[in-house]
C-alpha positions in Angstrom: 67.8 84.9 190.1 65.2 86.8 187.9 66.0 89.0 185.0 64.8 92.1 186.9 67.1 91.2 189.7 69.9 90.6 187.4 69.2 93.8 185.6 69.0 96.1 188.7 71.4 94.9 191.1 73.9 97.0 193.0 76.9 95.8 190.8 75.2 96.8 187.3 73.5 100.2 188.3 76.1 102.9 187.7 76.8 106.4 189.0 78.7 109.0 186.9 80.3 111.7 188.8 81.4 114.8 187.2 84.0 117.0 189.0 85.2 120.4 187.5 87.0 123.5 188.1 86.4 126.1 185.2 87.8 129.4 185.0 85.2 132.3 185.5 87.3 135.7 185.2 86.2 136.8 181.9 82.6 137.1 180.6 83.6 134.5 177.8 84.7 132.0 180.7 81.7 132.4 182.8 79.5 131.8 179.8 81.4 128.5 179.0 81.1 127.5 182.6 77.3 128.2 182.8 76.8 126.4 179.5 78.6 123.4 180.9 76.5 123.3 183.9 73.3 123.6 182.0 74.2 120.9 179.8 74.9 118.4 182.8 71.5 119.4 184.2 69.8 119.1 180.7 71.3 115.6 180.7 69.8 114.7 184.2 72.8 115.4 186.4 72.1 116.8 189.9 74.3 119.1 192.0 76.0 116.9 194.9 78.4 119.8 195.9 79.6 123.0 194.2 81.2 122.0 190.8 80.3 118.2 191.3 77.3 116.7 189.7 76.0 113.2 189.8 73.8 111.0 187.7 72.4 107.5 188.2 72.2 105.1 185.3 70.6 101.7 185.1 73.7 100.3 183.4 77.2 100.6 182.5 76.2 101.0 178.9 73.6 103.7 179.6 76.5 105.4 182.1 78.7 105.3 178.8 76.3 107.3 177.0 76.0 110.1 179.5 79.9 110.1 179.8 80.1 110.6 176.2 77.6 113.6 176.2 79.6 115.1 178.9 82.7 115.0 177.0 81.3 116.4 173.9 80.1 119.5 175.7 83.6 120.1 177.5 84.7 123.7 177.5 87.9 124.8 176.0 89.7 125.5 179.4 89.3 124.2 182.9 89.8 120.9 184.6 87.2 118.1 184.5 87.1 114.7 186.1 84.7 112.0 185.2 84.2 109.1 187.5 81.9 105.9 187.1 81.3 103.6 189.9 78.8 100.9 190.7 75.7 101.5 193.0 77.4 99.2 195.5 80.5 101.4 195.6 78.4 104.7 195.8 76.5 103.1 198.6 79.8 102.9 200.6 80.3 106.7 200.5 80.3 108.4 203.9 78.9 111.7 204.2 79.5 114.1 207.0 77.5 117.3 207.7 79.1 120.0 209.7 77.3 122.1 212.2 76.0 125.5 211.2 77.3 128.3 213.3 
């Protein structure tokens, strides 16, 4: 197995998923929620669903760096979950789309 194959296989490549539910009732809460979202986008995350952002990383070490960045930008209030999975696990996800009326 070549170094490139070892380095970029489905078990080494990682995905970081950030799911959150933040309060937005006050102006201060809305500002904190917007800042958190902008920090995710600045760090290369993409919206997968509302309040769920994902980021691809070439290794678990790189994924850990991005997880640390997210934890450093956590707002004071709300609920945030961070899940890291392999590319192989991510590929097993089934996605269903409903029909628009």
